[in-house]
C-alpha positions as CSV (number, residue, x, y, z in Angstrom):
1,M,133.2,165.7,51.4
2,A,136.4,167.0,53.3
3,P,135.8,170.5,54.8
4,E,138.5,171.8,52.3
5,A,136.5,170.9,49.3
6,V,133.3,171.8,50.5
7,G,135.0,175.4,51.1
8,A,136.6,175.3,47.7
9,G,133.3,174.8,46.0
10,I,131.6,177.4,47.7
11,E,134.2,179.7,46.8
12,R,133.7,178.9,43.3
13,A,130.2,179.3,43.2
14,R,130.4,182.8,45.0
15,A,132.7,183.6,42.1
16,L,130.4,182.6,39.3
17,F,127.3,183.8,41.0
18,P,128.6,187.0,42.7
19,S,125.7,188.6,45.2
20,G,125.4,191.5,47.4
21,Q,123.1,189.8,49.7
22,P,123.5,187.0,52.5
23,V,123.3,183.8,50.5
24,E,121.9,180.5,52.5
25,V,124.5,177.6,52.2
26,T,123.2,174.8,53.6
27,L,124.7,171.1,54.0
28,E,123.0,167.7,54.5
29,A,124.9,165.9,57.3
30,N,124.5,162.3,59.2
31,P,124.7,162.6,62.8
32,T,127.2,160.3,63.5
33,D,130.2,161.3,65.7
34,A,132.5,161.0,63.0
35,E,130.7,163.4,60.5
36,A,129.8,165.8,63.9
37,G,133.6,166.2,64.5
38,R,134.0,167.9,61.2
39,F,131.2,170.7,61.9
40,A,133.2,173.5,62.9
41,A,135.4,172.9,59.9
42,L,132.5,172.9,57.6
43,A,131.0,176.1,59.4
44,D,134.4,177.9,58.9
45,A,134.4,176.6,55.1
46,G,131.3,178.9,54.6
47,V,128.4,176.5,55.4
48,N,126.0,178.6,57.7
49,R,122.6,175.9,57.5
50,L,123.0,172.5,58.3
51,S,120.0,169.9,57.6
52,M,120.4,166.8,59.5
53,G,118.9,163.3,58.9
54,V,118.5,162.4,62.9
55,Q,115.1,160.2,61.3
56,A,114.4,158.9,64.8
57,L,115.5,159.0,68.4
58,D,114.4,155.4,69.1
59,E,117.2,152.7,68.5
60,A,114.9,150.1,67.1
61,A,113.7,152.6,65.1
62,L,116.6,153.5,63.5
63,S,117.4,149.8,63.0
64,F,114.4,149.4,61.1
65,L,115.3,152.5,59.1
66,G,118.9,151.3,58.3
67,R,120.6,154.1,60.0
68,N,124.2,153.9,60.8
69,H,124.0,156.1,64.0
70,S,122.6,155.6,67.2
71,A,120.0,158.0,69.1
72,D,122.6,159.0,71.6
73,E,125.0,160.0,68.4
74,A,122.2,162.1,67.0
75,R,121.8,164.2,70.4
76,R,125.5,164.6,70.7
77,A,125.3,165.8,66.8
78,V,122.5,168.3,67.3
79,A,123.9,170.0,69.9
80,T,127.6,170.3,68.3
81,A,125.7,171.6,65.3
82,G,123.7,174.1,67.3
83,R,127.0,175.6,68.7
84,A,128.8,175.6,65.0
85,F,125.9,176.9,62.5
86,D,123.9,179.7,62.6
87,R,121.0,177.6,61.4
88,L,120.0,174.3,61.9
89,S,117.0,171.7,60.8
90,I,116.5,168.3,61.5
91,D,114.5,165.4,59.5
92,L,112.4,163.1,61.5
93,I,110.4,159.9,60.0
94,Y,107.2,158.7,61.4
95,A,104.1,156.5,60.6
96,R,106.7,153.3,61.3
97,P,105.4,150.1,62.0
98,D,103.5,149.7,65.1
99,Q,104.3,153.1,66.1
100,T,101.5,154.6,68.7
101,V,100.3,158.4,68.7
102,D,101.5,158.4,72.7
103,G,104.8,156.9,71.7
104,W,105.2,159.8,68.7
105,T,104.2,162.6,71.1
106,A,107.0,161.4,73.3
107,E,109.8,161.2,70.7
108,L,108.8,164.8,69.2
109,T,108.6,166.3,72.3
110,E,112.1,164.9,73.2
111,A,113.4,166.1,69.7
112,L,112.4,169.8,70.5
113,D,114.3,169.9,73.7
114,L,117.4,169.5,71.4
115,G,117.2,173.3,70.3
116,F,116.9,173.2,66.4
117,E,114.5,175.8,64.7
118,H,113.3,174.0,61.8
119,I,112.2,170.4,61.5
120,S,111.2,168.3,58.3
121,P,108.8,165.8,59.7
122,Y,108.2,163.1,56.9
123,Q,105.4,160.4,56.8
124,L,107.0,157.2,55.6
125,T,106.2,156.3,52.1
126,I,106.3,152.6,51.1
127,E,107.2,152.4,47.1
128,P,106.7,148.8,45.5
129,T,110.0,148.9,44.0
130,T,112.1,149.7,47.0
131,A,113.3,147.0,49.8
132,F,110.6,148.2,52.2
133,G,108.0,147.8,49.3
134,R,109.1,144.3,48.8
135,A,109.2,143.3,52.4
136,V,105.9,144.8,52.8
137,A,104.7,142.7,50.0
138,R,106.0,139.6,51.6
139,G,103.9,140.5,54.9
140,V,107.4,141.0,56.7
141,W,106.0,144.1,57.9
142,T,103.0,146.3,57.9
143,P,102.7,150.0,57.7
144,P,100.4,151.8,59.5
145,D,96.7,152.0,58.2
146,E,95.2,155.2,56.7
147,D,93.7,156.2,60.2
148,A,96.8,155.6,62.1
149,A,98.8,157.6,59.8
150,A,96.4,160.2,60.0
151,A,96.5,160.4,63.9
152,L,99.7,160.3,63.3
153,Y,100.2,163.4,60.9
154,E,97.5,165.1,63.2
155,T,99.8,164.8,66.3
156,T,102.9,165.8,64.3
157,Q,100.8,169.2,63.3
158,A,99.5,169.7,66.8
159,V,102.8,169.1,68.8
160,L,104.6,171.5,66.5
161,E,102.3,174.3,66.4
162,R,102.2,174.4,70.2
163,A,105.9,174.7,70.3
164,G,105.6,177.9,67.9
165,F,106.8,175.9,64.4
166,E,104.8,176.8,61.6
167,A,104.0,174.3,58.8
168,Y,104.8,177.0,56.1
169,E,105.1,173.6,53.8
170,V,103.5,170.1,53.9
171,S,106.5,168.8,55.6
172,N,108.2,171.6,56.8
173,H,108.2,173.4,59.8
174,A,109.9,176.7,61.2
175,R,109.9,178.2,64.4
176,S,110.2,181.7,62.5
177,V,110.1,183.2,59.1
178,A,113.6,184.0,59.0
179,A,114.0,180.1,60.0
180,R,112.6,178.8,56.9
181,S,114.8,177.3,53.9
182,A,115.5,180.2,51.6
183,H,116.6,177.3,49.1
184,N,113.5,175.5,49.2
185,L,111.5,178.4,49.2
186,H,112.9,179.7,46.0
187,V,112.5,176.1,44.0
188,W,108.6,175.9,45.6
189,R,107.9,179.5,44.4
190,G,109.5,178.4,40.8
191,G,112.4,180.2,40.8
192,D,115.5,179.0,38.8
193,Y,118.2,176.7,40.1
194,I,121.0,174.7,38.6
195,G,121.4,171.0,39.0
196,V,125.0,170.2,39.7
197,G,126.2,166.8,39.9
198,P,125.6,163.4,38.0
199,G,121.9,163.2,37.1
200,A,120.8,166.2,39.1
201,H,117.8,168.1,37.8
202,G,117.7,171.9,37.4
203,R,115.2,174.6,35.8
204,L,116.2,177.7,34.3
205,T,115.1,180.3,32.1
206,L,116.9,180.2,28.8
207,D,116.0,182.4,25.9
208,G,113.1,183.6,28.0
209,A,111.5,179.8,28.2
210,R,111.7,177.6,31.3
211,T,113.8,174.9,30.7
212,A,114.0,171.6,32.5
213,T,117.7,170.2,32.6
214,V,119.0,166.7,33.6
215,A,122.7,166.3,33.9
216,H,124.6,163.1,32.6
217,R,123.7,160.5,35.0
218,G,126.9,158.6,34.8
219,I,129.8,160.0,36.4
220,A,132.4,159.6,33.3
221,D,129.9,161.1,31.3
222,Y,129.3,164.0,33.6
223,I,132.8,164.8,33.8
224,S,133.5,164.9,30.5
225,G,130.3,167.0,29.9
226,V,131.6,169.4,32.3
227,E,134.7,169.7,30.7
228,T,133.7,170.4,27.5
229,G,130.8,172.8,28.4
230,A,127.6,170.1,28.0
231,A,127.2,169.1,31.2
232,W,123.1,168.2,30.6
233,G,122.3,165.1,29.0
234,E,118.7,166.1,28.9
235,R,117.4,169.7,28.0
236,E,113.3,170.3,27.8
237,V,111.5,173.2,26.9
238,L,108.5,173.7,29.0
239,D,105.4,175.3,27.2
240,A,103.4,177.8,29.6
241,G,100.7,174.9,30.3
242,A,103.5,172.6,31.6
243,A,105.3,175.4,33.6
244,A,102.4,176.6,35.4
245,E,100.9,173.1,36.0
246,E,104.6,172.7,37.7
247,R,104.1,176.2,39.7
248,V,100.6,174.9,40.9
249,L,102.1,171.2,42.0
250,L,105.0,173.1,43.8
251,G,102.9,176.2,45.3
252,L,100.1,174.7,46.5
253,R,102.7,172.4,49.2
254,T,103.1,175.8,50.8
255,V,101.2,178.2,52.9
256,E,101.7,180.6,50.2
257,G,99.7,178.7,47.9
258,A,99.5,179.0,44.0
259,A,98.9,182.2,41.7
260,M,95.7,182.2,40.2
261,P,96.6,183.6,36.9
262,D,98.6,180.0,36.7
263,L,95.1,178.2,37.6
264,A,93.6,180.2,34.6
265,R,96.1,178.8,32.0
266,L,95.5,175.8,32.8
267,G,91.3,176.3,32.6
268,R,90.7,176.1,36.3
269,S,87.9,178.2,37.3
270,T,86.5,178.9,41.0
271,V,82.9,179.2,39.3
272,A,82.8,175.7,37.7
273,G,84.9,172.5,37.6
274,P,87.2,170.7,39.7
275,L,88.5,173.7,41.2
276,A,85.2,175.0,42.4
277,G,84.4,171.5,43.8
278,L,87.5,171.3,45.7
279,I,86.8,174.9,47.3
280,E,83.3,174.0,47.9
281,D,84.2,170.8,49.6
282,G,86.6,172.7,51.5
283,F,90.3,171.3,50.7
284,L,91.2,174.7,48.8
285,E,90.4,178.7,49.6
286,V,91.2,181.6,47.5
287,R,93.1,184.1,50.1
288,A,94.8,187.0,48.8
289,G,94.5,186.7,45.3
290,R,96.4,182.9,45.8
291,L,95.0,179.1,46.0
292,A,95.8,177.6,48.9
293,A,95.1,174.4,50.5
294,T,92.9,174.1,53.7
295,A,93.8,172.4,56.8
296,S,91.5,169.7,55.6
297,G,93.4,169.5,52.2
298,R,96.9,169.5,53.1
299,P,96.6,165.9,54.6
300,V,95.4,164.7,51.4
301,L,97.0,167.0,49.0
302,D,98.4,164.4,46.9
303,A,94.4,163.4,46.1
304,V,93.6,167.1,46.0
305,L,96.5,167.7,43.2
306,K,95.3,164.8,41.4
307,A,91.4,165.9,41.3
308,L,92.3,169.8,40.5
309,L,94.8,168.6,37.4
310,A,93.4,165.5,35.8
């Protein structure tokens, strides 16, 4: 989007949802030289936080991931963004084929010298229906095994922790509380949010009920829906159990954890059953009245959630 269009969108949002408090306005960007050339104009338009998809600082890895920028472009873009925006975050992807602990440590250490305050390191996930999944099925390349992936995860945590970045969510690390993503935290805490754009998902409290919305998926249908005041193609009222389960799923991703009343609504008890077992095995713990994943539970959180909510 052109900076002028971004600015118009921000102004319209401010008019529709006035706030007396500072508002985080995040834009996702790719680190190409062409895009970096617009950072100053985007900041002038009202963007105050940039999330940049660096993904790797290794040329072979960028090519493998199908990125259209080079490592040098990424370095230049991060430097430019650091001068333009109050807040800066980058994404990196690890558990790539043939990636070693030493190589990832060096790459992550180099990235930390770039000067951002927030980082989202994502483990490469292979879905069977994607191009990566089909390539793996054909034997074109092999992802790291469980032990190698676990070692890379542990390396990520150790390197970032030493650098002063707290893992406040499974895949999000911030140098300070102020550097955390306000938008993401709002979602993980179960707040209301509007999904704007074709196919966008939202969660709203309507007539006192937690309601899941999905905008029309087709562009023409979406535009027509907006014009007639009916942008949602799907709308579902969540019952108390479904809403509580959603809050648990999201809350346990964060260091804050999930509220115990939500576990009670789902029939989970610290005395018996799956919750008691997961606490006894050291994957979950109760602290300050909330349920949180432990250091042992976070790397296997998907399995922990499956056991807890099955």
